N, C-alpha and C positions, 0 to 999 in steps of 0.2 A: 354817692360819696362825692366830698367836694375835691376841687382840683389838689387843695393842700394835701389831703389824705392821700389821694391817688399818687402824687409825687412821692411822697413818703412811702408809701408800698413800694413803688419803683426802685428807689434809692436803696431800700433795705434789700430786695431782692438781688440788686447787682452790687450789693456791698461796697457802695460808694456813698461817701459823706457828702454833706451840703457843700462844704468848702471846694472838694475836689469837683463837684457838678460846676458850680460857679466859676472854676477856673478853667474849665474844660469849655465852658460855653462863652467865656468872656463877659460873665456876669458878675455883679458886685454880689458878695456874700449876703449882704442884708438884702438887696433886691431879690434873691432866691428864697430867702428866709420868708420874707413878705409873702411870696407866692405860697410857701407851704404853710404857714400860718394863716393863710386866707385873707390876708389884711390889705392885699393887693392882687389884681389879676393880671398874669401876663398880656401884651399886646398880641395882635393877630400873629405877626412875624416871629415873635417869641414862641407862641404856641405851635408854630409848625416846626420850629427848631428841636423844641422838647419832644413832638412827636417824633421827629424823625431820629433824635438821638435815643429814644426807648424804644422805636420800633413799634408805635401804636399809634393809633388814629388820634385826631384831634377831638373827635366825638368820645372815644375814650376817656382822654384827659378831662375832659369838660362833665363827664357823667351823663352824657345823652345817649340815649339807646333809640335809635329810629324803627328798629323793629322789637316791639316789646315782647318777643318770643324769646329773644336770646337773654339768657339768665348770667348772674354774676359770676357763676361757676364756669359757663361757656366762655365768657370773657377772660377769667383767669387762666382757662386752659389756651386759649388763642395766645395770650401775653406770654405765657411758658413756652409753647412751641415756638414762638417767634425768638426766642433767646436762645434756643438750642443750634448745634451745628446740624449740616445736613446728614451726617452720619446718627446723630443723635434723635433726630427727627423721624429718621427711617425705622429706629429702634422704638421710637415712643409710638408711631402708629402700628407697627408689629405688636405692640403690648396690648394698644387697645382693640385690635382686632382678635387676640387672644381673650381677652375680657369677655369679648362679646360672644366669642365661640362657646366659651365657659358658662356664660349666662344661659344660652340655648340648650346646650348639653343638659345643665343641672333641670332646667324646666322640663326637658323631655324626658327625662329621667324619673321624674317626681310622681 
């Protein structure tokens, strides 16, 4: 996924417009639009600002995966997890544990 596509997804997930993000970061709307359209890439400092704002890694923004074992779904789970409150994170983990327990229960009863 390109940086523009990644930014588009992150904006949609947070229900933030391009103009809102540009205003929050002190960017020109056209500059951010260029990032999203992949006609211009953010410099190193702006990449760090974007990563901090969205609570993701710069590698994630750039679409770089150092460990090829990590799938897009795993990246998505981590991104979702990071947007949750502490209470929501605990619930999310408990639901995951229930899914795992159910999987093994079904497997052992088969």
